N, C-alpha and C positions, 0 to 999 in steps of 0.2 A: 430406171436409170436415164439420165439426160442423154438425148440423141446427139447433141453437139459436143465438141470438146470443151472442156472446162477450163476457164481462165481464172487464175486467182491474182488479184491485185488490190491495192489500196483504193478505197472509195474516194471520190472527190466531193466537196460540198455541193456541186451541181447535181449529184445523184441523191439528194436528200429524200426526194419523193419515193425512190426505189427502196431506200433504207428504211424509210417510215413504213413502207408496206410490209417488208419482211419482219422488221422489229414487232409491229403489232401482231402479225401473224403468230410469231413465237409466243408472245405474252398472251394470246388468246388461246392458243393450242396447248401450250405446256406451261401453265402459270406457276406451277411448283418449281420450276427450273430458274426462275429469275427473282432478283430482289424487287424489281419494280413491278408495277401492275399495268394491264391494259387500260383501265380507266385513267390513270395518271398520264401515261404517254400518249393516249388518243387526244387528249386535250392540248398537247404541245403543237407549236407552230413549226413549219418547215424549217425555219431559221434555227430553232432549237436542234432539230435533227442534224442540220448542216454543221452546227458547232459540235455536236457529239461526234460526227465523222472526224472532224479535225482533231479535237482533244482526245478522242478514244482511239485513234488509229485503227480505223475499222477495215478490215480486209474483207473483200466480197468475193464469192465464187460465182461466175457467170457461165451459164449455158446459153450461148448466143446472146440475146439481149436481156434474158431473164436472170435475175439475181436470185440463186437458189441457196445461198448460204452465206453466213457471216461469222467473224470472230474478230475481237478487238484486243488491243495491246495498250495498256494504261500504266505508264511509269508512275512510281511514287516519287513525291517531292520532299525535299529536306535532306539535309547533309547525312544524316544517319540512316536514312531509308532509300536513298537514291540508287542503291545497288539492286533494288527489286522493282518487279513490275507484275502486273496482273494480266492474265488471260481472261477475258470477260465477254459476256453477251454472245456466246457460241450458239448457233442455231442453224440447222440445215432443214429445209422444207422436207416434209415426209416423202414426196415423190422422188427426191434425189438421195434419200438415205440409202446405205448399203453400196454405194458406188465409189467409196474412198474420199468423198469431198471433205468430211470432217477431218480426216487425217491430213489432207492437203492444206486445209485452213490452219490447222495447228502447226504444221511445218512452216507455213508463211509467218505466223507470229513468232515461232522460235527463231527463224532466220532473221527477222526484223529485230528481234531482241538481242541476239548474239552480238557481243561487241558494245552494246549499250548497257546492258544490265548482267548481273551475275546469276540471278535466278528469276524464274517465273512462278507465280503462285496462282491458285484458282480454288474456288469453292464449287462443289457440286452436290446437289440434293441427294441424300443418303439412299433413297429409293431409286435412283437413276442408274440401273445397272449397266445399260448400254453406254452411257456417257463414262462411267467409272472404268469399264473395260477399255474403251478408246484411249482414255487419258493414261492409263496404265500401259497400254500398248506403245503409246508415243513417249514413254520415258518419265512420266510423272509418278511419284510416290506419295502415299498418304502420311501425313505427319500429324494429324489431329482430327478432332470433331468439334464442331461448334454446335452445342446443344441448343435447341429452340432457336435456331439462327433466323428463321423466317416464320411469320404467322400468316396463314391464308385461310380465310373463312372460319376462323376460330380453332384451327388445328395447327400444330407446330410442325416444322420441318428442319431436321437436324441437316447440317452441311458437313460433308467430308472435306477437309482441308489438304490440298496437294501442292507439291513442289516439284519443279524440274531445275536442277542446277545446270548452268550454262558454262561454267568454268571448271577446270580440273581440280580445283582446291576443295 
């Protein structure tokens, strides 16, 4: 558990190096959890990561100066889908897990999304029971399964599709 109080806030482009470090850590440590790969993003420039921070509305969980968790908000574009957004890129460093940081990151994304969109969607690897429990606890419900959504080292990973409605309708 982190010793310092946890601050949750949107990252700025100036924090691209911090974001790159935690993103690559997540891709290396839990490759089944992400659609991207370590090799792909390790080749990207800091400017690319800075752009992802801006376009992806990346929230960071800080323990002192250390970035210990991230989660993004990605609105869909287009008249017929602009009522939806995705919660994406969720990762908490192993040493910080179990301390409520994941839930706080989700709350930050939900708070950011409320009033902007009507629902948040996400996909989670079918074998990631800890993430599934957390998302259910945070009000997300399963609405489908994408079979063979990802392919990693010759094996397929299904994704559980989840949604949280942000309006009473």
